[in-house]
N, CA, C and O atoms as a GROMACS GRO file, in nm:
protein
  472
    1MET      N    1  -2.923   1.708  -0.877
    1MET     CA    2  -3.045   1.648  -0.826
    1MET      C    3  -3.152   1.736  -0.877
    1MET      O    4  -3.113   1.847  -0.915
    2ILE      N    5  -3.279   1.711  -0.887
    2ILE     CA    6  -3.376   1.730  -0.945
    2ILE      C    7  -3.504   1.714  -0.864
    2ILE      O    8  -3.539   1.600  -0.833
    3LYS      N    9  -3.586   1.832  -0.824
    3LYS     CA   10  -3.729   1.797  -0.758
    3LYS      C   11  -3.810   1.878  -0.830
    3LYS      O   12  -3.773   1.992  -0.860
    4HIS      N   13  -3.944   1.823  -0.871
    4HIS     CA   14  -4.036   1.914  -0.915
    4HIS      C   15  -3.988   1.982  -1.054
    4HIS      O   16  -4.042   2.087  -1.088
    5THR      N   17  -3.892   1.926  -1.134
    5THR     CA   18  -3.844   1.995  -1.245
    5THR      C   19  -3.747   2.104  -1.201
    5THR      O   20  -3.713   2.184  -1.287
    6ASN      N   21  -3.703   2.115  -1.089
    6ASN     CA   22  -3.612   2.228  -1.058
    6ASN      C   23  -3.486   2.172  -1.005
    6ASN      O   24  -3.494   2.069  -0.938
    7PRO      N   25  -3.363   2.230  -1.026
    7PRO     CA   26  -3.269   2.181  -0.983
    7PRO      C   27  -3.261   2.214  -0.808
    7PRO      O   28  -3.300   2.317  -0.753
    8CYS      N   29  -3.214   2.122  -0.760
    8CYS     CA   30  -3.190   2.138  -0.586
    8CYS      C   31  -3.060   2.097  -0.548
    8CYS      O   32  -3.028   2.097  -0.429
    9GLY      N   33  -2.967   2.056  -0.657
    9GLY     CA   34  -2.816   2.046  -0.609
    9GLY      C   35  -2.744   2.007  -0.715
    9GLY      O   36  -2.793   1.930  -0.798
   10TYR      N   37  -2.631   2.049  -0.725
   10TYR     CA   38  -2.537   2.039  -0.825
   10TYR      C   39  -2.389   2.040  -0.764
   10TYR      O   40  -2.364   2.111  -0.667
   11ALA      N   41  -2.305   1.970  -0.815
   11ALA     CA   42  -2.160   1.974  -0.743
   11ALA      C   43  -2.070   1.895  -0.846
   11ALA      O   44  -2.120   1.829  -0.936
   12THR      N   45  -1.924   1.907  -0.826
   12THR     CA   46  -1.815   1.848  -0.879
   12THR      C   47  -1.737   1.805  -0.768
   12THR      O   48  -1.750   1.862  -0.660
   13GLY      N   49  -1.651   1.704  -0.783
   13GLY     CA   50  -1.579   1.671  -0.692
   13GLY      C   51  -1.445   1.578  -0.715
   13GLY      O   52  -1.426   1.528  -0.825
   14LYS      N   53  -1.375   1.563  -0.630
   14LYS     CA   54  -1.250   1.454  -0.684
   14LYS      C   55  -1.277   1.344  -0.708
   14LYS      O   56  -1.212   1.277  -0.789
   15THR      N   57  -1.404   1.289  -0.629
   15THR     CA   58  -1.476   1.165  -0.645
   15THR      C   59  -1.602   1.177  -0.668
   15THR      O   60  -1.655   1.286  -0.646
   16LEU      N   61  -1.669   1.083  -0.710
   16LEU     CA   62  -1.823   1.103  -0.722
   16LEU      C   63  -1.892   1.103  -0.569
   16LEU      O   64  -1.989   1.175  -0.547
   17ASP      N   65  -1.839   1.021  -0.470
   17ASP     CA   66  -1.914   1.054  -0.339
   17ASP      C   67  -1.906   1.193  -0.280
   17ASP      O   68  -1.995   1.247  -0.215
   18GLU      N   69  -1.761   1.255  -0.315
   18GLU     CA   70  -1.757   1.377  -0.278
   18GLU      C   71  -1.837   1.477  -0.335
   18GLU      O   72  -1.873   1.572  -0.266
   19ALA      N   73  -1.872   1.467  -0.466
   19ALA     CA   74  -1.964   1.545  -0.533
   19ALA      C   75  -2.101   1.531  -0.502
   19ALA      O   76  -2.179   1.627  -0.494
   20LEU      N   77  -2.134   1.404  -0.483
   20LEU     CA   78  -2.280   1.386  -0.431
   20LEU      C   79  -2.309   1.442  -0.314
   20LEU      O   80  -2.408   1.514  -0.309
   21SER      N   81  -2.237   1.423  -0.205
   21SER     CA   82  -2.233   1.501  -0.070
   21SER      C   83  -2.245   1.643  -0.067
   21SER      O   84  -2.315   1.704   0.015
   22ALA      N   85  -2.162   1.706  -0.176
   22ALA     CA   86  -2.175   1.839  -0.183
   22ALA      C   87  -2.295   1.876  -0.246
   22ALA      O   88  -2.359   1.970  -0.198
   23ALA      N   89  -2.338   1.817  -0.346
   23ALA     CA   90  -2.466   1.841  -0.402
   23ALA      C   91  -2.574   1.830  -0.319
   23ALA      O   92  -2.666   1.911  -0.327
   24TRP      N   93  -2.572   1.724  -0.227
   24TRP     CA   94  -2.699   1.698  -0.132
   24TRP      C   95  -2.693   1.838  -0.038
   24TRP      O   96  -2.792   1.902  -0.002
   25SER      N   97  -2.561   1.865  -0.008
   25SER     CA   98  -2.559   1.981   0.102
   25SER      C   99  -2.608   2.104   0.043
   25SER      O  100  -2.646   2.195   0.116
   26GLY      N  101  -2.610   2.115  -0.101
   26GLY     CA  102  -2.666   2.270  -0.154
   26GLY      C  103  -2.793   2.290  -0.098
   26GLY      O  104  -2.834   2.401  -0.063
   27ASP      N  105  -2.849   2.197  -0.090
   27ASP     CA  106  -3.023   2.209  -0.043
   27ASP      C  107  -3.074   2.070   0.016
   27ASP      O  108  -3.144   1.997  -0.054
   28PRO      N  109  -3.041   2.038   0.132
   28PRO     CA  110  -3.096   1.906   0.186
   28PRO      C  111  -3.240   1.924   0.208
   28PRO      O  112  -3.309   1.823   0.224
   29VAL      N  113  -3.280   2.010   0.210
   29VAL     CA  114  -3.447   1.999   0.226
   29VAL      C  115  -3.520   1.946   0.103
   29VAL      O  116  -3.600   1.852   0.102
   30SER      N  117  -3.474   2.029  -0.012
   30SER     CA  118  -3.549   1.989  -0.134
   30SER      C  119  -3.480   1.861  -0.191
   30SER      O  120  -3.536   1.790  -0.275
   31ALA      N  121  -3.362   1.837  -0.144
   31ALA     CA  122  -3.323   1.702  -0.206
   31ALA      C  123  -3.377   1.582  -0.145
   31ALA      O  124  -3.341   1.473  -0.190
   32PHE      N  125  -3.467   1.589  -0.038
   32PHE     CA  126  -3.558   1.476  -0.005
   32PHE      C  127  -3.671   1.443  -0.103
   32PHE      O  128  -3.766   1.517  -0.125
   33GLY      N  129  -3.652   1.337  -0.154
   33GLY     CA  130  -3.725   1.264  -0.243
   33GLY      C  131  -3.682   1.321  -0.386
   33GLY      O  132  -3.770   1.347  -0.468
   34SER      N  133  -3.586   1.335  -0.407
   34SER     CA  134  -3.529   1.380  -0.536
   34SER      C  135  -3.494   1.296  -0.646
   34SER      O  136  -3.483   1.178  -0.614
   35VAL      N  137  -3.471   1.325  -0.775
   35VAL     CA  138  -3.417   1.238  -0.883
   35VAL      C  139  -3.256   1.289  -0.883
   35VAL      O  140  -3.222   1.407  -0.888
   36ILE      N  141  -3.171   1.182  -0.876
   36ILE     CA  142  -3.030   1.215  -0.879
   36ILE      C  143  -2.968   1.147  -1.031
   36ILE      O  144  -2.992   1.035  -1.077
   37ALA      N  145  -2.912   1.215  -1.068
   37ALA     CA  146  -2.820   1.156  -1.221
   37ALA      C  147  -2.687   1.192  -1.195
   37ALA      O  148  -2.658   1.305  -1.154
   38VAL      N  149  -2.594   1.094  -1.216
   38VAL     CA  150  -2.494   1.104  -1.218
   38VAL      C  151  -2.404   1.042  -1.337
   38VAL      O  152  -2.440   0.939  -1.394
   39SER      N  153  -2.284   1.112  -1.370
   39SER     CA  154  -2.226   1.088  -1.498
   39SER      C  155  -2.116   0.995  -1.489
   39SER      O  156  -2.046   0.982  -1.589
   40GLN      N  157  -2.089   0.924  -1.379
   40GLN     CA  158  -1.992   0.808  -1.362
   40GLN      C  159  -2.073   0.675  -1.281
   40GLN      O  160  -2.172   0.682  -1.208
   41PRO      N  161  -2.003   0.569  -1.318
   41PRO     CA  162  -2.072   0.456  -1.242
   41PRO      C  163  -2.083   0.488  -1.089
   41PRO      O  164  -2.003   0.572  -1.045
   42VAL      N  165  -2.149   0.447  -1.026
   42VAL     CA  166  -2.171   0.437  -0.886
   42VAL      C  167  -2.109   0.312  -0.806
   42VAL      O  168  -2.135   0.194  -0.832
   43ASP      N  169  -2.026   0.357  -0.707
   43ASP     CA  170  -1.950   0.254  -0.654
   43ASP      C  171  -2.021   0.265  -0.496
   43ASP      O  172  -2.102   0.349  -0.456
   44ILE      N  173  -1.968   0.165  -0.431
   44ILE     CA  174  -2.004   0.159  -0.291
   44ILE      C  175  -2.017   0.283  -0.220
   44ILE      O  176  -2.124   0.330  -0.180
   45LYS      N  177  -1.881   0.342  -0.202
   45LYS     CA  178  -1.862   0.475  -0.127
   45LYS      C  179  -1.972   0.572  -0.157
   45LYS      O  180  -2.031   0.630  -0.066
   46THR      N  181  -2.000   0.591  -0.292
   46THR     CA  182  -2.116   0.669  -0.331
   46THR      C  183  -2.251   0.616  -0.315
   46THR      O  184  -2.340   0.700  -0.302
   47ALA      N  185  -2.281   0.497  -0.312
   47ALA     CA  186  -2.428   0.448  -0.292
   47ALA      C  187  -2.432   0.480  -0.101
   47ALA      O  188  -2.537   0.506  -0.043
   48ARG      N  189  -2.317   0.471  -0.040
   48ARG     CA  190  -2.338   0.490   0.123
   48ARG      C  191  -2.373   0.624   0.149
   48ARG      O  192  -2.450   0.649   0.242
   49VAL      N  193  -2.312   0.740   0.057
   49VAL     CA  194  -2.377   0.886   0.094
   49VAL      C  195  -2.514   0.884   0.095
   49VAL      O  196  -2.566   0.986   0.139
   50LEU      N  197  -2.608   0.770   0.048
   50LEU     CA  198  -2.746   0.789   0.062
   50LEU      C  199  -2.820   0.730   0.171
   50LEU      O  200  -2.942   0.734   0.183
   51ALA      N  201  -2.726   0.671   0.258
   51ALA     CA  202  -2.773   0.614   0.379
   51ALA      C  203  -2.844   0.723   0.464
   51ALA      O  204  -2.795   0.832   0.491
   52GLY      N  205  -2.970   0.678   0.505
   52GLY     CA  206  -3.064   0.760   0.562
   52GLY      C  207  -3.129   0.864   0.505
   52GLY      O  208  -3.192   0.947   0.570
   53ARG      N  209  -3.116   0.863   0.366
   53ARG     CA  210  -3.178   0.964   0.262
   53ARG      C  211  -3.278   0.919   0.173
   53ARG      O  212  -3.249   0.821   0.104
   54PHE      N  213  -3.373   0.964   0.161
   54PHE     CA  214  -3.496   0.949   0.093
   54PHE      C  215  -3.451   0.981  -0.082
   54PHE      O  216  -3.417   1.095  -0.112
   55VAL      N  217  -3.454   0.905  -0.156
   55VAL     CA  218  -3.423   0.948  -0.322
   55VAL      C  219  -3.534   0.851  -0.378
   55VAL      O  220  -3.563   0.737  -0.340
   56GLU      N  221  -3.600   0.941  -0.497
   56GLU     CA  222  -3.691   0.865  -0.566
   56GLU      C  223  -3.628   0.777  -0.676
   56GLU      O  224  -3.645   0.656  -0.690
   57ILE      N  225  -3.551   0.858  -0.750
   57ILE     CA  226  -3.482   0.781  -0.845
   57ILE      C  227  -3.316   0.823  -0.866
   57ILE      O  228  -3.267   0.935  -0.855
   58LEU      N  229  -3.260   0.720  -0.895
   58LEU     CA  230  -3.110   0.732  -0.916
   58LEU      C  231  -3.061   0.661  -1.034
   58LEU      O  232  -3.076   0.542  -1.059
   59ILE      N  233  -2.985   0.773  -1.119
   59ILE     CA  234  -2.948   0.747  -1.262
   59ILE      C  235  -2.816   0.744  -1.282
   59ILE      O  236  -2.744   0.837  -1.246
   60ALA      N  237  -2.768   0.639  -1.342
   60ALA     CA  238  -2.602   0.632  -1.356
   60ALA      C  239  -2.586   0.566  -1.495
   60ALA      O  240  -2.685   0.516  -1.548
   61PRO      N  241  -2.466   0.565  -1.556
   61PRO     CA  242  -2.433   0.498  -1.664
   61PRO      C  243  -2.393   0.330  -1.611
   61PRO      O  244  -2.392   0.233  -1.687
   62ASP      N  245  -2.365   0.326  -1.478
   62ASP     CA  246  -2.333   0.190  -1.440
   62ASP      C  247  -2.328   0.187  -1.278
   62ASP      O  248  -2.307   0.289  -1.213
   63PHE      N  249  -2.348   0.066  -1.222
   63PHE     CA  250  -2.352   0.061  -1.074
   63PHE      C  251  -2.251  -0.061  -1.052
   63PHE      O  252  -2.256  -0.160  -1.125
   64SER      N  253  -2.157  -0.049  -0.945
   64SER     CA  254  -2.084  -0.167  -0.902
   64SER      C  255  -2.183  -0.278  -0.865
   64SER      O  256  -2.303  -0.256  -0.876
   65GLN      N  257  -2.141  -0.386  -0.825
   65GLN     CA  258  -2.246  -0.493  -0.787
   65GLN      C  259  -2.248  -0.472  -0.628
   65GLN      O  260  -2.350  -0.517  -0.577
   66ASP      N  261  -2.169  -0.420  -0.551
   66ASP     CA  262  -2.187  -0.408  -0.407
   66ASP      C  263  -2.249  -0.276  -0.402
   66ASP      O  264  -2.316  -0.259  -0.300
   67ALA      N  265  -2.247  -0.181  -0.480
   67ALA     CA  266  -2.346  -0.050  -0.474
   67ALA      C  267  -2.489  -0.084  -0.504
   67ALA      O  268  -2.585  -0.034  -0.446
   68LEU      N  269  -2.495  -0.170  -0.596
   68LEU     CA  270  -2.645  -0.213  -0.667
   68LEU      C  271  -2.692  -0.288  -0.540
   68LEU      O  272  -2.791  -0.244  -0.483
   69ALA      N  273  -2.632  -0.394  -0.492
   69ALA     CA  274  -2.701  -0.475  -0.373
   69ALA      C  275  -2.734  -0.376  -0.260
   69ALA      O  276  -2.844  -0.372  -0.204
   70TYR      N  277  -2.629  -0.294  -0.229
   70TYR     CA  278  -2.648  -0.190  -0.099
   70TYR      C  279  -2.780  -0.113  -0.131
   70TYR      O  280  -2.870  -0.106  -0.047
   71LEU      N  281  -2.791  -0.051  -0.261
   71LEU     CA  282  -2.908   0.029  -0.275
   71LEU      C  283  -3.035  -0.048  -0.281
   71LEU      O  284  -3.138  -0.005  -0.229
   72LYS      N  285  -3.028  -0.174  -0.351
   72LYS     CA  286  -3.156  -0.257  -0.336
   72LYS      C  287  -3.193  -0.294  -0.203
   72LYS      O  288  -3.313  -0.302  -0.177
   73GLU      N  289  -3.098  -0.318  -0.106
   73GLU     CA  290  -3.134  -0.354   0.025
   73GLU      C  291  -3.173  -0.210   0.102
   73GLU      O  292  -3.241  -0.217   0.204
   74LYS      N  293  -3.134  -0.094   0.055
   74LYS     CA  294  -3.190   0.026   0.133
   74LYS      C  295  -3.311   0.061   0.131
   74LYS      O  296  -3.376   0.106   0.225
   75SER      N  297  -3.347   0.040   0.016
   75SER     CA  298  -3.512   0.081  -0.016
   75SER      C  299  -3.566   0.002  -0.132
   75SER      O  300  -3.508  -0.023  -0.238
   76THR      N  301  -3.699  -0.036  -0.088
   76THR     CA  302  -3.756  -0.111  -0.222
   76THR      C  303  -3.828  -0.023  -0.294
   76THR      O  304  -3.883  -0.069  -0.394
   77GLN      N  305  -3.846   0.124  -0.264
   77GLN     CA  306  -3.908   0.220  -0.333
   77GLN      C  307  -3.810   0.302  -0.419
   77GLN      O  308  -3.858   0.386  -0.496
   78LEU      N  309  -3.673   0.283  -0.411
   78LEU     CA  310  -3.579   0.352  -0.490
   78LEU      C  311  -3.571   0.279  -0.617
   78LEU      O  312  -3.560   0.157  -0.625
   79ARG      N  313  -3.580   0.383  -0.743
   79ARG     CA  314  -3.580   0.323  -0.869
   79ARG      C  315  -3.424   0.352  -0.925
   79ARG      O  316  -3.362   0.458  -0.920
   80ILE      N  317  -3.392   0.252  -0.966
   80ILE     CA  318  -3.220   0.258  -0.998
   80ILE      C  319  -3.254   0.234  -1.160
   80ILE      O  320  -3.323   0.146  -1.211
   81LEU      N  321  -3.185   0.336  -1.221
   81LEU     CA  322  -3.194   0.337  -1.381
   81LEU      C  323  -3.039   0.349  -1.428
   81LEU      O  324  -2.959   0.437  -1.395
   82LYS      N  325  -3.017   0.237  -1.516
   82LYS     CA  326  -2.864   0.221  -1.558
   82LYS      C  327  -2.876   0.274  -1.723
   82LYS      O  328  -2.929   0.196  -1.802
   83VAL      N  329  -2.836   0.382  -1.763
   83VAL     CA  330  -2.836   0.466  -1.874
   83VAL      C  331  -2.707   0.480  -1.922
   83VAL      O  332  -2.623   0.512  -1.838
   84GLY      N  333  -2.665   0.461  -2.049
   84GLY     CA  334  -2.539   0.502  -2.106
   84GLY      C  335  -2.540   0.657  -2.120
   84GLY      O  336  -2.649   0.713  -2.122
   85ILE      N  337  -2.428   0.729  -2.128
   85ILE     CA  338  -2.386   0.855  -2.156
   85ILE      C  339  -2.435   0.896  -2.280
   85ILE      O  340  -2.390   0.848  -2.384
   86SER      N  341  -2.535   0.993  -2.278
   86SER     CA  342  -2.602   1.039  -2.404
   86SER      C  343  -2.494   1.125  -2.491
   86SER      O  344  -2.440   1.224  -2.444
   87ARG      N  345  -2.471   1.083  -2.606
   87ARG     CA  346  -2.394   1.166  -2.690
   87ARG      C  347  -2.503   1.278  -2.784
   87ARG      O  348  -2.592   1.237  -2.859
   88GLN      N  349  -2.473   1.409  -2.760
   88GLN     CA  350  -2.536   1.489  -2.862
   88GLN      C  351  -2.492   1.494  -2.998
   88GLN      O  352  -2.375   1.477  -3.034
   89LYS      N  353  -2.611   1.526  -3.088
   89LYS     CA  354  -2.560   1.537  -3.212
   89LYS      C  355  -2.532   1.668  -3.251
   89LYS      O  356  -2.582   1.754  -3.177
   90ARG      N  357  -2.472   1.705  -3.339
   90ARG     CA  358  -2.420   1.834  -3.382
   90ARG      C  359  -2.540   1.898  -3.391
   90ARG      O  360  -2.641   1.848  -3.440
   91GLY      N  361  -2.529   2.029  -3.337
   91GLY     CA  362  -2.655   2.150  -3.354
   91GLY      C  363  -2.758   2.117  -3.255
   91GLY      O  364  -2.877   2.142  -3.274
   92ALA      N  365  -2.706   2.051  -3.133
   92ALA     CA  366  -2.798   2.041  -3.026
   92ALA      C  367  -2.875   2.184  -2.988
   92ALA      O  368  -2.829   2.298  -2.995
   93VAL      N  369  -2.985   2.146  -2.954
   93VAL     CA  370  -3.062   2.254  -2.886
   93VAL      C  371  -3.012   2.274  -2.729
   93VAL      O  372  -2.966   2.189  -2.652
   94PHE      N  373  -3.035   2.407  -2.710
   94PHE     CA  374  -3.030   2.425  -2.553
   94PHE      C  375  -3.152   2.470  -2.477
   94PHE      O  376  -3.244   2.541  -2.516
   95VAL      N  377  -3.134   2.416  -2.369
   95VAL     CA  378  -3.259   2.462  -2.277
   95VAL      C  379  -3.190   2.542  -2.166
   95VAL      O  380  -3.077   2.515  -2.123
   96TYR      N  381  -3.272   2.650  -2.119
   96TYR     CA  382  -3.228   2.752  -2.052
   96TYR      C  383  -3.334   2.736  -1.945
   96TYR      O  384  -3.452   2.711  -1.974
   97LYS      N  385  -3.285   2.754  -1.804
   97LYS     CA  386  -3.356   2.767  -1.686
   97LYS      C  387  -3.313   2.864  -1.596
   97LYS      O  388  -3.196   2.867  -1.560
   98HIS      N  389  -3.405   2.952  -1.550
   98HIS     CA  390  -3.351   3.055  -1.468
   98HIS      C  391  -3.351   3.002  -1.321
   98HIS      O  392  -3.436   2.930  -1.268
   99VAL      N  393  -3.231   3.057  -1.264
   99VAL     CA  394  -3.205   3.019  -1.116
   99VAL      C  395  -3.132   3.129  -1.051
   99VAL      O  396  -3.069   3.211  -1.117
  100VAL      N  397  -3.140   3.132  -0.924
  100VAL     CA  398  -3.111   3.257  -0.844
  100VAL      C  399  -2.975   3.299  -0.890
  100VAL      O  400  -2.881   3.219  -0.894
  101GLY      N  401  -2.966   3.423  -0.923
  101GLY     CA  402  -2.846   3.481  -0.953
  101GLY      C  403  -2.797   3.458  -1.089
  101GLY      O  404  -2.683   3.496  -1.116
  102GLY      N  405  -2.881   3.393  -1.191
  102GLY     CA  406  -2.824   3.356  -1.322
  102GLY      C  407  -2.910   3.280  -1.404
  102GLY      O  408  -3.031   3.299  -1.402
  103MET      N  409  -2.849   3.185  -1.483
  103MET     CA  410  -2.932   3.099  -1.572
  103MET      C  411  -2.840   2.989  -1.598
  103MET      O  412  -2.720   3.000  -1.619
  104LEU      N  413  -2.914   2.870  -1.595
  104LEU     CA  414  -2.872   2.728  -1.636
  104LEU      C  415  -2.883   2.712  -1.780
  104LEU      O  416  -2.987   2.745  -1.837
  105LYS      N  417  -2.763   2.653  -1.858
  105LYS     CA  418  -2.782   2.626  -1.981
  105LYS      C  419  -2.739   2.469  -2.018
  105LYS      O  420  -2.627   2.422  -1.998
  106GLN      N  421  -2.835   2.410  -2.067
  106GLN     CA  422  -2.809   2.262  -2.067
  106GLN      C  423  -2.848   2.237  -2.229
  106GLN      O  424  -2.923   2.298  -2.305
  107ASP      N  425  -2.764   2.123  -2.246
  107ASP     CA  426  -2.802   2.060  -2.402
  107ASP      C  427  -2.932   1.973  -2.374
  107ASP      O  428  -2.941   1.886  -2.287
  108ARG      N  429  -3.016   2.005  -2.448
  108ARG     CA  430  -3.131   1.912  -2.478
  108ARG      C  431  -3.100   1.771  -2.501
  108ARG      O  432  -3.019   1.753  -2.592
  109ASP      N  433  -3.148   1.663  -2.440
  109ASP     CA  434  -3.126   1.534  -2.498
  109ASP      C  435  -3.202   1.520  -2.623
  109ASP      O  436  -3.323   1.535  -2.633
  110VAL      N  437  -3.119   1.488  -2.722
  110VAL     CA  438  -3.173   1.454  -2.855
  110VAL      C  439  -3.158   1.327  -2.914
  110VAL      O  440  -3.202   1.299  -3.026
  111VAL      N  441  -3.082   1.230  -2.824
  111VAL     CA  442  -3.055   1.105  -2.852
  111VAL      C  443  -3.128   1.003  -2.786
  111VAL      O  444  -3.129   1.010  -2.664
  112GLU      N  445  -3.182   0.920  -2.833
  112GLU     CA  446  -3.252   0.836  -2.762
  112GLU      C  447  -3.160   0.721  -2.696
  112GLU      O  448  -3.064   0.672  -2.755
  113CYS      N  449  -3.199   0.684  -2.574
  113CYS     CA  450  -3.116   0.555  -2.512
  113CYS      C  451  -3.150   0.420  -2.597
  113CYS      O  452  -3.257   0.391  -2.651
  114GLU      N  453  -3.041   0.356  -2.594
  114GLU     CA  454  -3.056   0.236  -2.690
  114GLU      C  455  -3.137   0.143  -2.597
  114GLU      O  456  -3.228   0.068  -2.634
  115LYS      N  457  -3.097   0.157  -2.491
  115LYS     CA  458  -3.156   0.047  -2.369
  115LYS      C  459  -3.183   0.088  -2.251
  115LYS      O  460  -3.097   0.158  -2.197
  116TRP      N  461  -3.280   0.065  -2.195
  116TRP     CA  462  -3.310   0.094  -2.036
  116TRP      C  463  -3.280  -0.036  -1.968
  116TRP      O  464  -3.335  -0.141  -2.000
  117THR      N  465  -3.201  -0.026  -1.883
  117THR     CA  466  -3.194  -0.150  -1.788
  117THR      C  467  -3.203  -0.139  -1.644
  117THR      O  468  -3.101  -0.125  -1.578
  118PRO      N  469  -3.320  -0.145  -1.589
  118PRO     CA  470  -3.349  -0.140  -1.469
  118PRO      C  471  -3.265  -0.186  -1.337
  118PRO      O  472  -3.314  -0.172  -1.224
   0.00000   0.00000   0.00000
């Protein structure tokens, strides 16, 4: 999760809904109104983690039909973006972000998405 270009939640889990719950728990105050990106298709269990929570944007490689219907009904202000998983070119450039107790190293997105599907 990101808010004002700063990470405010990150987690892994056995399932996507567990990971999203754990990420939200990392900083629930900052997570309010955040941008969330996940690396797996969103299913209904994951979508329901957002019940009663305000999120600006949810980005995922795909959404199940029931999850998409739930999210659209949940809020008319939630932007739902379906994007493919970015594949980095060799020699990718890294981006570094200082965080409390360390540094976050990420690959810079150097590949354009072929298609954005709202």
